[in-house]
N, C-alpha and C positions, 0 to 999 in steps of 0.2 A: 608485627612487621610483615607487610604484604610482599609475597615473592611471586615474580612473574617469569615464566619461561617465554622467551620471545617467540620461538616456534620449534615444534618437534621435540623429539626425545634425544637422549645422549647415548650414542651418536644417532643422528637422524638418518634413517634409511628409507629407500624407496621414494625419495622426494627430490626430483631433479629441479634445478633452478628454473624459475619462471618469472615473468613480469608480474609484480604485485602492485596493484594500484596504490598510490599515495593516500594516506589518511588525510582527510580534509575537514577539520573542525574549525569553524570560524570563531574568532574571539578578538576582542579589542584590547585585551590585557597586554601589558608590556612583556617582552620575551622572558625576563626573569620571573615574572609573575604567572606565566602560563600561556603565552601566545603559541598557538599550534602552527608549527612550521609546515610548509606545503612544498616539499621537494618534488621535483619532477623525476620519476624513476629513470626515464630515458636520458636525462641530463646529468645524473650523478656520475662523477668521474670514476666509476668502477673500472678497475684494470689500469688505471693511470697512476702515476707517481703521486704521492701525497705532497701537496704544496706546503712550503714553510713560510708562514707569515713573518713579517719583520719583527725582530725581538724588541720588547719594551725596555725602557730604562727609567730609573728614578724611584723615588719613594712611592710605595703603594702601586696602584695600577694606573697612574697618571698617563703613562706613555704608550699604552696599547697592549699588544698581544705578545705573549711568550708562547712559542709552540714547541711541539715535539720536534726532534731532529728529522731531517728528510730521510725517507726510505728510498733506496735506489731500485727496489723491485716493485713490481705491480701489485695492486691490491686485488685480490681474487674473491669473488662471491660476496656473501654477506649483504645482498641487496635488501632483503626484508629487515635484517637487523639494523642496517644503516637508517632506514626510514623510521623504524620503531624507536630506535635510540634517539634520533632527532626529536621526535614528537614527545617521547617520555621526558626528555630534558626540558622541553618547553612547558610541560605541565607539572613538574615536580621540582621541589627545591633540592632534593637529594636523590640521585640515581646511582646505584652501585652495580657495576658489571662484575658478576661473580661467575667463576668457572674453574675448570681444571687448569693446572699449570700447562702452559703451551697452547691453550685454546685460542689465543689471539685477542685477549681483552685489551691490551695496550695498543695493538695494531688497529683494532676497530675504533678505539678512542681517538687515535691519531688520524684516522680517516674521517671521523665525524667532525672533529674540532675545526678544521679550516672552513667547513660549510656553516659554522655558527658564528663566524667573525662579525657578520653584520648584525647579529642579534644581541650581542653583549657589548654595549657601547664603551665600557671601561676595560674591555680586553678579556683575554683568556690566559690563565696562568697555570702552567704545568708544574707539579711538585713531585719529585722523585722520592718515594717513601720506602724503596727497597731496603730491607734491613732495619727499618725504623721500628722501635719497640716501645720506648718510654714517652710519656707526655712531653718531657723536656726536649727530647730529640725531635718529636713531632713539631713542637712550637718553633724550634730553630729552623727546621727545613721549610716550613710554611713561611716564616718570617723572611728567610733568605730569598725565597722565590718571589714574594710580593714586594721586596725592596726595602724592608726594615733594616736600617743601617747596622745596629748592633744585634744581629740575629741570635747570637749565642746566648743572650740574656733576655730574649723576648718573653714577655708575660702574656697571659690570656688577654688582659686589658689592651695591650699593644696590638695584638692581632685583631681584636674586636674593633678597635678604633680605626685600624687600617682598612678593614672591610666595610665599615659603616658607610652606608649610602652608595656603595660601589655596585654598579650593574655589571658584574663580572662572573665568569665561570671559572671555578677553581677545580682543576683536574688533579685528583690525588691518585697517583699511580703506584701500585704495589702495596696495598694496605693490609696484606694478610697477617703481618706480625703485630699490628696495632692492638694494644690491650684495651680493656673496657674503658679505662680512664681517657685514653686517646679519643675513643669514639664519643665519650661524653663531652670532650672538648669540642669536637665537630658539632655535636648537637647543640651545645651552648652557643657556639658561634652563629649557627643558623637561627637560633632564637633571638640573638642579640640584634641581628640585622635581617631585614626581610627583602633585601634587594639582590643578594648574590646567590648563586646556585653551585652545587657540587656534583661533579661526575667522578666516581671513584672506581678503581679496579682492584680486585682482590680474589684470592683463591678460596676464601671462606666468606660466609655471610657477614654483613656489616649491620649491626643492630643500632639503627638511628631512628628515633621516634619521628614518624611522619615521612620517613624516607621510603623509597621503592627499591627493592633488590631485584635485579634482572639476572636470571640464570642463563648465561650465554652458552649455547650448545656448541659442540664441535661442528665442523663442516659436514654437509650432507655427503653420505656415502652410499654406494650401491647396496641393495637389500641382500639379506643373507642367502637367498636362493641363488644369487649370482655366483656364489662360491662353488656351486656344484658343476662339475665339468659337463654333465649331461644336459644342464639347463641351456647351454649354448650362450654365446655372447659376441657382440659385435662392438667395434669402436664407437659406433653411433649411440649404442645403448649406454655406454659407460661415460662418455664425454660430458653429459649435462651435469654430473654431480660435482659439487664444489671441491671435494677432496681430490678427486681425479684431476680436475682442472688445475688445481694448485700443484699437484705432483708433476704434471706435464710441463707447466710453466717453469718450475724450478729445475727440472731435469734438463730442459733446453738451455739453461744457463751453463751447464757443464758439458752437455752434448747437444750442440745446436741442431743436429739431425734427428734427435729423438722425436718419436711420434707414437701415437696409439695405433696399434695394428691388431689384426685378428689374432696374431700369435701372442701378443702380450696383454691384451685387454683384460682377460680373466685374472692374470697375475697382478695387474695394477689395481683392479677392483678389490681383490683379496687383500693386497698390501694396505690399501687405504682403510679397509675395515679393521685389519689387525692392528693398525696404528691408531685406531679409535677416532679417526677423523681429526686428530690434534694437529693444527698447522705446524707447530715447531717440529714435532716428530716427523711429519710428512716432508718438511723441507730438509731435515737432516737425512732422511732416507733417500730423497731425490739426489742428494749430493753424491751418493754412492754409485749412481748410474755411470759415472766416469770410469769406474773400475769393474763393476759387476752388472750383469743383466738383472732385470726385475725378478726373474725366477730365482736367480742365485741369491739375491737379497732375501727373498722369502725363505729359501732353504737355510740360509744362515740364521734367520730368526728362529727357525724350528730346531736347529741342531746345536747352535753355539751357546756356550754359557754366558757370553756377554750380552745376550738378549733374554731377560727373564721371562718374556712372554712367549718364548719359542715353544712351538709344539702344542699350544693350547689356545682356545678361544677366550679363556677367562682373562679379564683385564687385571694386571697387577696394579698396586697403588701408584698413583700418578707420579709422585716424586721418583719412585723406583723406576718407573718406565722411562722417564726423561733421563735419569742418570745412566740407564742402560744404553740409551741412544748415544749419549756422549761418550761412553766407554767404547761402544762399537765404532763411532766415528774416529776416536783416537787410534784404535787398532787398524783402521783402514788408511790412516794417514801414512805418507812416506816417512822414513826415519828423520829426515831433516825437518819435516813439518811437525812431527812429534816433539822434537827438541825445541823448535821455536815456540810451539804452543806452551810447553812447560816453562820456558824462560819468560814468556810474556806475562805469566801469572804474578811476577813481582810488581807489575804496574797496578796502580789504584785508579779507578775510574778511567778516563780517556787518556790517550797518548798519541804522539804523531810518529811519522816515519823516521825522523831524525833520532828520536828516542829509541826506537827499535834497533836502528843501526848501531847506536852507541852502546846499548845495554845487552842486546841479545846476540851479537855477532860472536865470532870466535869458533875454534874447532869444536865439534865437527862441521859446523856450518860454514859455507862459503859466503862471505859477506857480499860478493857481487850478485848472489842469487837470492838475497833476502827478500827483495821486493816480489820476485816470482813466488817465493815460498809463502809470503803473506797473502798474495793473491789466491794461492791454492787454499789457504785456510779460510779466506773470505768465501770462496766458492763453496766450501763445505759448511758454511754457516757457523764456523767456529769463531771467527772474528766478525764483529759488527762494525760497519763503516758509517760514521756520522758526518754529515756535511755541516761544518760549523763556520759560518761566515765565509763560505767559498773554499774552505780548506778541509781536507779529509782527516779525521781523527778516528783512531781505532779503540775498540774496547772489547773485552770478553764478557759474555754473559756470566752471571754468577755460577751457574752450574758447570760451565766449561772451565771457568777459572779454578774452581775448587778441585775439579777432577785433575786438571793439568798440574796443579801444585803438588799432587801426590807423586807425580812423575819427574819432579825437578831434582836431579841428582847433585848439581853443582850450585846449590842454593846460596852459600856464602859468597861465592865468586860473583854470581849474577846480582845479588843484593849490593855488593860493593860497587859494581859498575853502575848500578841504578843510582846509588848515592852520589858517586863521582859525577855522573852526567848532570844530575839536577843541582849539584854544587856548582859546577861550571856555569850552568844556565842561570842560577841565582846570582852569581858574581857578575854575569853579563847584565842581568836585569838591574842590579844595584848601580852599575855605571851609567845606565840609561835613565834613571829616575829623573834627574834634572835635565831634560832634553825634549826634543820634538817627539810627537807620538805618544805622549803620556797616557792618553785614554786607551789607545790601542795596547800599550804595554800592560796596563792594568788588566785588560781582557786576557792577555796572554798568561799573565801570572795566575789569574783566576782559573784558566783552563788547566794549568800545571800544578795548582795549589795542593791537590790531594797527594800527588807524587812528591812534591817538595816536602810536605809535612811527614810523609812516610820515610823519606830519606833522612830527615832530621832525627826522627825517633830512632832509626836504626843506627845512625852514626854516633849518637850520644852515648851508646853503650859499648863503644870500642875505642881504646886509647889512641889508635892511630888516626881516627877521624873525629874525635870529640871536639877539637878546636875548630875545625872548618865547619862542622855541623852547627856549632853554636853561632858561628859567623853567619851561616845561612839564616838562622832564626832572627838574628839581630837585623839583617838586611830586609827582612819582611816587615819591619815596622811601618814603612811607607805604605805598603799594601793594606795592612790592618787599619792604618790611619785613614786612608782614602776610601776604603770600603766599609768602614764602620765595624769591623770585627774586633772591637777593642777587648771584649771579654776573652775571646779566643786567643788574641795576641798576648794578653797578660798571662793566661794559663801556660802557653808555650814558653814564654820567657821565664816564667816561674820554674818550669821544669828544667830549663837550661841552667839557670843560676844554681839550682839544687843538685845538678848532676855531679856525683862524686868524682868522676874522672876529670872534671874541669878544674880540679885543684892545680893542675899543671899549666893552666891558661888563665891566670888571674885577670888579665885585661879583658878577655871575652866575658868573664863572669861580671865584672864591673859594668861593662857596656850593657849587658842584659838587664842588670838591676836598674841602670839609669833609664833605659827605654821602657822598662816596665813602669817606672815612676812617671815617665812622660805620658804613657797611655792612661795611667791612673788620673793624672791631672785632667785629661780630656774628658774622662767620665765623671769629673767632679769629686773624685775620691781623693781630696787634697791631703788629708791626714795620712792616708795610706801611702800617698806619693812621698810625703815627708819621711816616713819610716824607710821606704826603699831607697830614697836619696841618701839618707844618713848612713845606711848600711853600705851603700856603694862607696860613699866618700871615705868611710872608715876602712873599707877593703882595698881602696886604691893604693897600689904600691908607692912607697916613698920615691921621690925623684922620678915619678912617672911622666914621661914625655909624650904620652898618647894625647894628641890634640883633641880627639873626639871626647875622651873622658874628661879632660880638663874643661873643655867648653861646655859640655853637658852639665857638669857640676855647677857651674856658675849660672847657666841659663835656667836650669830646673829650680835652683834656689830662688831665683827671681820670680819664676812663674808660681811657685808654691807660696811665696810671700804675697804675691798679687791675689792668689786664691784665698789665702787666709785673712787678707785685709790687715796685715801687720803694719805698724807705723814704720816710717822710713822709706826712702826712695830706692827701688831695686835697679834704677837706671845704671848705676856704676857696675853692678854685676853683669847686666846685659851688655854694656859697653865692652867689658873685658872678654865676655864670651864671643862677641862679634870680632874683636881683634884676634882672638885665637883661631876661630873658624876661617877668618880671612887669610891666615897663614897657610892653610891647607890647600892642596892643589887637586885632590881627588874629588869624586862625585859626592861622597858622604859629607865632606867639608862644605861643598857648595850648597847642598841641600840644607844643612844645618845653619849655614850663614843666612840663607833666605828665610828660614823658619824663625831664627832669632831676630831678623829684621822686622818680620811681621809682628812679633811680640813686642819689640821695642817701639814700633809705630803706635801700636795700640796703647801701650803704657803712656807714651807721650801725649796721645790724644786724651786719655782719661785724666791726665794732669793739666790739660789745657795748654800744653806746650806745642802749639801748632807749628811753629818754626822748626823745632826739632823733628816733629812727626813728618813733616814734608821733606826735610833734608834726608832723613833716613829712608823715607819712601822712595825718593829719587834713586838712592843707592841700590835699594832692593830691586826696583823695577829695571834698573840697568842690568843687573846680574840676570834677572829673569829674561830680559830681551836677549842677552848674550847667549844664554843656554836654551832659548826657545821653550822656556818653562811655562806651564799653564796653571798648575795646582797652587804653587806658592805665590804666584802673581795674584791669584784670586784673593788670597788671605791678606796680602799687602793692600790691595785695592779696597777690601772691606775695612781694614784698619784706617785707611785714609778717609773712607766714608764716615767712620765714627768720628774722626777728627773734624770733618766738615759739619757733622751734626752738632758737635759740641760748640763749634763756632757759629752755629745758627745759620749755616749755609746749606739749607735743606735741599736745594736743587743739586748742588755738588754731591751731597750725601746720597741722593737718589741715583744720580748717574753712576757713582762708584758701586753702589749695591747692584744696580742693573747689569753693569759690565761683568761683575763677578758671577751674578746669577745665571747669565746666559752662556758663560764660557766654561763653567766647570760642572762636572757630574757629581762632585763631592757634596753629599747631602748635609753634612755638618756645616759646610760653608754656605750652602743654599739656605739653610734654616737661619743662620746668623744674618744673612742678607734680608730675609723676610722680616726678621726682628727689627733691623735698622729701618726698613721701610715703614714699619708700624710706628716706630719712634717719630719719624718725620711726619707722618699723618697726624699723630697725637699732638706734636708740637705746633702744628698749623691748625689745630682745632677741628680737624676732619675726623671726629671721633668715631663715626660709623665705619669709615674705611680702616681706621686703626684697630677697631674691635675685630673686624674681619681678618686683618693680617695677624693679630695676636692669636686668633683661633687657628689660622693656617700654621703658624709657627709652633704653637703648643701641640698640635697634632703630630708634627714632625719630631718635636723633642721627645714625645712619648715613643714614637717609632724608633728613635735612635737609642732608646734604652736608658734615658736619663732625663735630666731637667736642663734648665738654662745654664750657661757657662758658669764655672766655679769662680771666675774672677769677680771679686767683690765690687769693683768699680762699675763693671758692666751691669751687675745685678742691681745696683742702686739706681742706675739710669732706667733700667727696665721697670723696676718697681714704681718709680716716679711716673713714667709714661703710662703704665697700665692703670695706676690710680687715677691719673688725670682723665684717661679714657673712660673709666667707669663713672667718674663723677661728672663728666661732661655730657651725660645723657641719662635717660631713665634706665633703671635696672632691666626693664623689659626690652628696651631698645638695644642695650648692650648685649643681653643674652641672645637676642635674635641675630644680631650682626655677627657675634662671636661664633654661633652655631653655623651660620652660612659660610663662614671662613674655613671651617674644618674641611669642606669639600673643594676648596679652591686649588686649582692646579698651578704649577709653576708658570705655565704658559699664560694663564689668566692673570696671574699676579704681574708678570712682565708686561702684558698688554695694558693693564691699569696704570702701571708705572710710566709707560711711554706717554699715555694720555695726560698724566699729571705733570710730566716734564713739559709738555706743550703749554699747559696752564701756567707753570712756573715762568716760562719764557715770556708769556704774554703779560704776566704781572710785573716782571722786571722791566719790560718795555714801557709800561705806563706808570711806573712808580716815580714819584717826585721827591721821595724822602732823601735826606742826605745823611747816610749812616756814619757812625764813627769809623775812622780808619783803623781803629784798634780792634784786635780780636778780644773775645771774652776774657781770656787769661791775661792779656796785656792790660785790659781795662782794670782787672783786679789788682794787678801790680801797680798801675798808675795811682789807684786809690791809696795804696799803702805808701807809695812814694810821697804822695801829697800829705800823708800823715807824718812824714819825716822818718820812716823806717829805713834802716840800712839794708844793703843787699842780703846780708846774712839773716837779719831779722825777717825780711820778706820770705826768704827760703824756708825758714822755720815755720812761719805762719801758713804757707801754702804747701808745705811738705814737698819741696823741690830742692834741688841742689843749688848751692850758691852760684855756681857757674851758670846754671839755667836762669836764675834770677837776674844776674848781670846781663845775660844775653837779652832778656825781656826788656830791661831798662834801656839798653842800647837801641833796640828796635823801636821803642816808644819815642825816644828822642829823635831818631831818624825820620820816622813817619810823621811826627808833628813838627819837624824842622825847628826843634828847640835847642838852645845852646847848652842847657844844664838842667839838673833835677829841679831846681827852684822854680823854673818856668812851668813845670808840670802842674804845680799848685794853681797857677793862674789859669792854665788851660782847663783844669777840672772845674774851677769856679765859673768860667764862662759857659761850660756845658750845663752846669746846674741852673744858670740863669735862663 
């Protein structure tokens, strides 16, 4: 493993910053394959805020760049490192930035990444690996970052498939805890695809064959002789060093009038050396300038036990040094800042001001001063501020959070307030699921998800909160459904149902079992879904009037029967479920009504009952319009598209698939729509396009953590179309087209569909054929009527209800303008002639 130090020793001394010419190696290779970047040193945005590119969406890297959060402070120094890192990434598939904790690895990566946006056409994806240890956790985090729907169960194959052919840069941040198996996974991914590159940060070396490890040094500091008073020193001599520049910049954030002077120049130079040139340590030290002079800070380092390096030039272990800095910062905080710091440690990942006010207020803190107190902690680099979609969210660095937690005296009370806040927030989210702004709502839940999960876990272990905590988990089913975290959702619901304290809340336990069953159906685990359903049904209290449980019992029974392909028509169960959900007036009932409508439309379509499918679809779309829903509308439109395909109305099927494809970010729905477009292409003998679309769909099925839908009727149609596509061309042509489809983006698929729609309209305009007025299913019924079968016999033959058979016969007589069933025989004979 080659190791390269970008420049200098650690710390670098006697090396003031200077303009370093850009390296200019000319190459015609693509960026990922080694194109040498040629940044202009004078045009690099040194000292400017790091820009945040637009965040990407969707499966894989289809949608562009995902960046680090915006930094609100200037980027200082690192001119040579910036240029070298840019060029090293251009020439190497794997570059690891390695250095001491607090040396600025992540900050340098965040500074470099925006300058690479134009060189990785499929985007730049940042993966937070802080605390990641096991291969399973590693796969989950990478899968979540690149948009694999069911990230919790992502396999190596799913990651490799997602990255195949992608000209992207994967930024792995915080790799120090990765074990050798994780690094082997990285190595195998690089060997599997030769188009993507990796930039990693770590406190320790990362041994990846063929990779380059770059030892990132601390900032440049004044040489040792500058510590001697007799050497003399002026501000002009000290100012060019990066560590000094960073200290002055950050000191001015807390004391705008701070400047280098003849009186403090030596102290600043000495302080920067004593802090080893580590940016994090320097920034924390600079925050003390508000209360102490630089000389006083130095004196504290030499005499106070809360600075392990005090009084010596020997450098303590890096972790110990940073911990000491955090301890010193805590001691220098005002009492109210210390209390707030300790209370904020109950949060996981990021949180907003509203959460701080709800959770961290109360004596001895004055709630009206909380914002000022937060600002004080931000000034001292205790709290990090991230700009997320134009909103500030806070987080504690791990070291500051761990230290603050040791100072939390009222832990139970603060944890209880944390749980109550996110319980209220989750209840609000649940009421907003079927309404406007669903995509924005999903983003909000994603931001708060870590805290919601922590609140659920804490509340399940306390009798006074177990019921409401279970309800929080149950209401998350929409989030798990829409974001593809199905495995994670099933695990949480499993823990809820098994919680001993939930014995006092049987309704919540039954609901948890039912929704666990629902998520199992979505994953194709139909037999597991049946077991969970049956346990829930057996656990349901007698005379239970809970609408949600009663409706779920019936709907899930129908869905499981559809999945298992059992004989019999589940329509009656779905009809009963719809009637129950329609009685409810709350958001949960409206959501389940639209969900059951979508399932009912699909079932009717698969049975060829187009009349019923469209009647139900109209009902569902009306509720969707009334609630300004997007998510469930997309599934209803898809189901109507399946009905149109069954009726051989391929133009309508394409239009329905395109509408759902363009309106929803739900990747399960998107993949179903791509499947439907493949069926349309196959049915119209466009086998090359069908193969491409099957390739695109199969790639997404793998990324979603499973295979095609467990509903047997859909699977039969898929198998038929896929077989026709294979046999409609040579095996070589199929393989080529299928492989090309793997790289198709959603935008490309939508564009192709729009073009095909234009061709469909042109064909319809010039068509002179006189098609039968009957649908496919009605034609089947007409054949049986002509054979003399009764409505009941027709129902048994076609596995539909007698009522549906009677409805078909009535529609046939109306469409053909015939007075009775006998005349159907004559009409059939005339068609045969």
